[in-house]
C-alpha positions as CSV (number, residue, x, y, z in Angstrom):
1,M,-30.6,72.6,-193.9
2,L,-30.1,76.3,-193.9
3,F,-33.3,77.3,-194.0
4,N,-34.0,74.7,-191.2
5,Y,-31.2,76.2,-188.8
6,Y,-32.6,79.8,-189.7
7,L,-36.3,78.7,-188.6
8,L,-35.2,77.2,-185.8
9,L,-32.4,80.1,-184.7
10,F,-35.8,82.2,-185.1
11,V,-37.8,80.4,-183.2
12,Q,-35.1,79.9,-180.1
13,E,-34.9,84.2,-180.6
14,L,-38.9,84.4,-180.1
15,L,-39.5,82.3,-177.3
16,E,-36.4,84.2,-175.1
17,S,-38.4,86.9,-175.8
18,Y,-41.8,86.0,-175.1
19,S,-40.1,84.5,-171.7
20,R,-38.3,88.2,-170.9
21,K,-41.7,89.7,-171.6
22,V,-43.5,87.5,-169.3
23,E,-40.9,87.9,-166.7
24,S,-41.3,91.5,-166.7
25,L,-45.2,91.5,-166.6
26,K,-45.2,88.4,-163.8
27,E,-43.2,90.8,-161.1
28,I,-45.7,93.2,-161.7
29,V,-48.5,90.9,-161.2
30,G,-47.1,89.3,-158.4
31,D,-46.6,92.4,-156.8
32,S,-50.1,93.2,-157.1
33,L,-51.5,89.6,-155.8
34,I,-49.7,90.2,-152.3
35,A,-50.1,93.9,-152.0
36,T,-51.9,95.1,-148.5
37,K,-53.8,97.9,-149.8
38,S,-55.4,95.5,-151.8
39,S,-58.8,94.1,-150.3
40,P,-59.5,90.7,-149.7
41,L,-62.4,90.6,-152.7
42,E,-60.1,92.6,-155.0
43,K,-57.2,89.5,-154.3
44,V,-60.2,87.0,-154.6
45,N,-60.9,88.4,-158.0
46,L,-57.5,88.1,-158.6
47,I,-56.9,85.0,-158.4
48,N,-59.4,83.7,-160.3
49,L,-58.3,85.9,-163.5
50,L,-55.1,84.3,-162.9
51,Y,-56.5,80.4,-163.3
52,R,-59.1,81.6,-166.1
53,L,-56.4,83.1,-167.9
54,G,-53.9,80.4,-167.4
55,V,-51.1,81.9,-165.6
56,S,-51.5,80.8,-162.0
57,Y,-48.8,78.3,-162.2
58,H,-46.4,81.3,-162.2
59,F,-47.7,81.9,-158.8
60,E,-48.8,78.8,-156.9
61,N,-47.0,79.5,-153.7
62,E,-48.6,83.1,-153.2
63,I,-52.2,82.1,-153.9
64,E,-52.0,78.9,-151.6
65,E,-50.5,81.9,-149.0
66,Q,-53.2,84.3,-149.9
67,L,-56.1,81.6,-150.1
68,N,-54.9,80.2,-146.4
69,H,-55.5,83.6,-144.8
70,L,-58.8,84.7,-146.8
71,F,-59.9,81.7,-145.3
72,E,-59.2,82.5,-142.0
73,I,-61.7,85.2,-142.3
74,S,-63.8,84.0,-144.7
75,N,-66.9,84.3,-142.5
76,E,-66.3,87.8,-141.7
77,L,-65.6,88.1,-145.7
78,V,-69.0,86.9,-146.7
79,K,-71.2,87.0,-143.9
80,V,-70.3,90.0,-141.8
81,H,-69.8,92.3,-145.2
82,H,-72.9,93.3,-147.4
83,H,-71.6,91.6,-150.8
84,D,-73.7,91.6,-154.0
85,L,-74.5,88.4,-155.4
86,S,-71.6,88.3,-157.9
87,S,-68.6,88.6,-155.4
88,V,-70.6,85.9,-152.9
89,A,-70.3,83.7,-155.3
90,L,-67.1,84.7,-156.5
91,I,-65.3,84.2,-153.0
92,F,-67.6,80.9,-152.6
93,Q,-66.0,79.8,-156.4
94,V,-62.3,80.3,-155.7
95,F,-62.6,78.7,-152.3
96,R,-64.6,75.5,-153.4
97,Q,-61.9,75.1,-156.3
98,H,-59.2,74.9,-154.3
99,G,-60.8,72.9,-152.2
100,Y,-61.7,75.2,-148.8
101,N,-65.0,73.8,-147.5
102,I,-67.0,77.2,-147.4
103,P,-70.5,76.3,-146.6
104,C,-73.5,77.0,-149.2
105,D,-75.5,78.4,-147.0
106,V,-73.8,82.2,-147.7
107,F,-76.2,82.3,-150.4
108,S,-79.4,81.9,-148.3
109,K,-79.8,85.6,-148.0
110,F,-80.6,85.8,-151.4
111,T,-83.6,83.4,-150.7
112,D,-87.2,83.5,-149.8
113,K,-88.8,82.3,-147.1
114,N,-89.6,79.1,-149.8
115,G,-85.9,79.1,-150.3
116,K,-85.9,80.0,-153.7
117,F,-83.7,82.7,-155.3
118,K,-85.5,86.2,-155.4
119,S,-86.6,87.1,-158.6
120,K,-85.1,90.2,-158.7
121,L,-81.6,88.7,-159.0
122,G,-82.5,87.8,-162.4
123,R,-81.9,91.7,-163.6
124,D,-78.0,91.0,-162.5
125,V,-76.1,89.3,-165.4
126,K,-73.2,89.4,-163.9
127,G,-74.2,87.7,-160.5
128,I,-76.1,85.4,-162.2
129,L,-73.1,84.3,-164.2
130,S,-71.1,84.1,-161.0
131,L,-73.6,82.2,-159.4
132,Y,-73.8,79.8,-162.4
133,E,-70.0,78.9,-161.8
134,A,-70.4,79.1,-158.8
135,C,-72.6,76.2,-158.1
136,Q,-70.6,73.9,-160.4
137,W,-68.7,73.4,-157.4
138,G,-71.6,71.7,-155.1
139,I,-71.7,68.7,-153.7
140,Q,-74.2,65.4,-153.3
141,G,-77.1,67.2,-151.0
142,E,-76.4,71.1,-151.1
143,D,-80.1,71.9,-152.2
144,I,-79.4,75.6,-152.3
145,L,-76.9,74.8,-155.1
146,D,-79.6,72.8,-156.8
147,E,-81.8,75.1,-156.4
148,A,-79.5,78.0,-157.9
149,N,-78.3,75.8,-160.8
150,A,-81.9,75.5,-162.1
151,F,-82.6,79.5,-161.2
152,T,-79.4,80.5,-163.2
153,I,-79.9,78.2,-165.8
154,D,-83.0,79.2,-166.5
155,Q,-82.0,83.1,-166.4
156,L,-78.6,83.1,-168.4
157,Q,-80.7,81.5,-171.3
158,S,-83.0,84.7,-171.4
159,L,-80.3,87.2,-170.6
160,A,-77.7,85.7,-173.5
161,M,-80.0,86.9,-176.2
162,Q,-80.2,90.8,-174.3
163,S,-76.1,90.9,-174.0
164,R,-73.4,92.4,-175.8
165,P,-72.1,89.9,-178.5
166,H,-69.4,88.8,-176.8
167,L,-71.2,88.6,-173.2
168,R,-73.9,86.7,-175.3
169,Q,-71.2,83.8,-176.7
170,Y,-69.7,83.6,-173.3
171,I,-73.1,82.9,-171.1
172,L,-73.5,80.6,-174.2
173,D,-70.1,78.5,-173.9
174,A,-70.7,77.8,-170.4
175,L,-74.1,76.7,-170.6
176,N,-72.9,74.7,-172.8
177,R,-70.2,73.1,-171.1
178,P,-68.2,74.7,-167.2
179,Y,-65.0,75.9,-167.9
180,H,-63.7,73.5,-165.6
181,R,-64.7,70.6,-167.4
182,G,-63.2,71.9,-171.1
183,V,-59.4,71.5,-171.7
184,P,-57.5,74.1,-170.0
185,R,-55.7,75.8,-173.3
186,V,-59.5,75.7,-175.0
187,E,-60.8,77.5,-171.9
188,H,-57.5,80.0,-171.4
189,R,-58.0,81.5,-175.4
190,Q,-61.6,82.1,-174.7
191,F,-61.4,84.0,-171.5
192,I,-58.4,85.8,-172.8
193,S,-60.8,86.8,-175.9
194,F,-63.6,87.6,-173.9
195,Y,-61.4,89.7,-171.2
196,E,-59.5,91.5,-173.9
197,Q,-63.1,92.8,-174.6
198,E,-64.3,94.0,-170.9
199,E,-62.6,97.5,-171.7
200,S,-64.3,98.9,-168.1
201,S,-62.5,96.6,-166.0
202,R,-59.8,94.4,-167.4
203,N,-56.1,94.8,-165.8
204,D,-54.2,95.4,-168.9
205,T,-50.9,93.9,-167.3
206,L,-52.2,91.0,-166.4
207,L,-54.0,90.5,-169.8
208,N,-50.4,91.5,-171.8
209,L,-49.3,88.7,-169.6
210,A,-51.5,86.3,-170.2
211,K,-51.4,86.5,-174.3
212,F,-47.3,86.7,-174.2
213,D,-47.2,83.4,-171.8
214,F,-49.8,81.9,-174.1
215,N,-48.1,82.3,-177.3
216,R,-44.8,81.4,-175.2
217,I,-46.2,78.0,-174.6
218,Q,-48.0,77.3,-178.0
219,L,-45.0,77.8,-179.7
220,L,-43.6,75.3,-177.1
221,H,-45.5,73.0,-178.0
222,Q,-45.6,73.4,-181.8
223,Q,-42.1,73.0,-181.2
224,E,-42.7,69.5,-179.4
225,L,-44.9,68.8,-181.9
226,K,-42.5,69.1,-184.7
227,F,-40.1,66.9,-182.0
228,L,-42.7,63.7,-182.3
229,A,-43.7,64.0,-186.1
230,R,-39.6,63.4,-186.9
231,W,-39.7,60.8,-184.3
232,W,-42.5,58.9,-185.8
233,K,-41.0,59.5,-189.5
234,D,-37.9,57.9,-188.5
235,L,-39.7,54.6,-186.9
236,N,-40.8,54.5,-190.6
237,L,-43.6,51.6,-188.9
238,M,-46.4,53.2,-191.2
239,S,-44.4,51.8,-194.4
240,M,-44.4,48.2,-192.2
241,V,-48.7,48.3,-191.3
242,N,-51.1,50.3,-192.2
243,I,-51.6,52.2,-189.1
244,R,-53.1,56.0,-188.7
245,D,-50.8,58.8,-188.2
246,R,-52.6,60.4,-184.9
247,I,-49.5,62.2,-183.8
248,A,-51.1,65.9,-183.3
249,E,-54.6,64.2,-182.0
250,V,-52.0,62.2,-179.1
251,H,-50.3,65.2,-178.4
252,L,-53.2,67.2,-178.0
253,W,-54.3,64.3,-174.5
254,S,-51.1,65.3,-173.4
255,V,-51.3,69.1,-173.1
256,A,-55.0,68.6,-172.1
257,H,-53.2,66.5,-169.2
258,Y,-50.3,69.2,-168.2
259,F,-50.1,72.5,-170.7
260,E,-47.1,74.2,-168.2
261,P,-43.7,74.5,-169.9
262,Q,-41.8,72.4,-167.2
263,Y,-43.5,69.2,-168.0
264,S,-42.5,69.5,-171.6
265,R,-40.6,66.3,-171.7
266,A,-43.5,64.4,-169.8
267,R,-45.5,65.6,-172.6
268,K,-43.2,64.0,-175.3
269,I,-43.1,60.9,-173.5
270,L,-46.7,60.0,-173.1
271,S,-47.4,61.4,-176.7
272,Q,-45.1,58.8,-177.7
273,L,-47.0,56.5,-176.0
274,F,-50.2,57.0,-176.8
275,Q,-48.6,56.7,-180.3
276,L,-47.4,53.4,-180.0
277,L,-50.9,52.2,-178.2
278,G,-52.4,53.2,-181.0
279,A,-50.2,51.7,-183.5
280,L,-50.5,48.3,-181.4
281,D,-53.9,48.7,-181.0
282,D,-54.7,49.0,-184.8
283,T,-52.1,46.3,-185.8
284,Y,-53.9,43.9,-183.4
285,D,-57.3,45.2,-184.9
286,A,-56.5,44.6,-189.1
287,Y,-53.6,41.9,-189.3
288,G,-53.3,40.0,-185.7
289,T,-54.2,35.7,-186.3
290,Y,-56.6,34.6,-183.3
291,E,-53.1,32.5,-182.2
292,E,-51.0,35.6,-182.4
293,L,-53.7,38.2,-181.0
294,R,-54.0,35.2,-177.9
295,C,-50.2,35.1,-177.4
296,L,-49.9,39.3,-177.3
297,T,-52.6,39.4,-175.1
298,H,-51.9,36.9,-172.0
299,A,-48.1,38.4,-172.0
300,M,-49.6,41.9,-171.9
301,L,-51.8,40.7,-169.1
302,R,-48.7,39.1,-167.4
303,L,-46.7,42.5,-168.2
304,S,-44.2,40.9,-168.8
305,P,-40.9,41.9,-171.3
306,A,-39.5,39.0,-171.9
307,S,-43.0,37.9,-173.3
308,L,-42.5,40.3,-175.6
């Protein structure tokens, strides 16, 4: 008991230490986001990094305000300024990701008279990768994005083998599974590792914020898992029937739905619900007679607590 007390005390102190560091760094990053001296492209890039590193939830209001302003000048931002492929693709991706209807014809200047993307673009690794990630946000009927997807996949498969190890792994991961289709915390962790190796362009303040925040939330998730393990053990259902212990698995499902610290209670409730449903499913499959299962099924269909 004494050991558990000191362990709990250590965890609490560690959480508080992480939180203090996060708050300090968050203020600096927040100032960068609203800084008037930053160019529109720099702000779009920062917003993208905040999402990829898993810390955007700290700045939801600021991000919405900046995007509303940037979208008002999006025509000038994309069409008037002569941005390269990487910049245009990043702007398109960030706006589409946040629900802004930016037209796909912004990529027309990168195609030839036959509607094919210019072959010389294949030498621009950053641009091709940005275009690939941007075209994942296309909708049905946007032929230029379908063409972009086919073009970038072909180019990236070749470029991956010629790139530095950490960039090669990033490209292969992107081809295997676009990041918005993955588990957010897994994607955040992978991008933190990738961004850390981008020594020439990384923002160390932002990187440190992402690291401390990731460790803080991971520690919180671990504490939730300990709570759930104790709850499941105290129920003692496994001593009565042969059902699976899936606490770690179901909690991962909850974390995949929403990882942010403010949803801690919701994650625990959802994990408990998933585990009890799993126990009910195992019991249903292995132990019930036909009559018992028929009655239980009818009760579940009626959703009547009295019937249960």
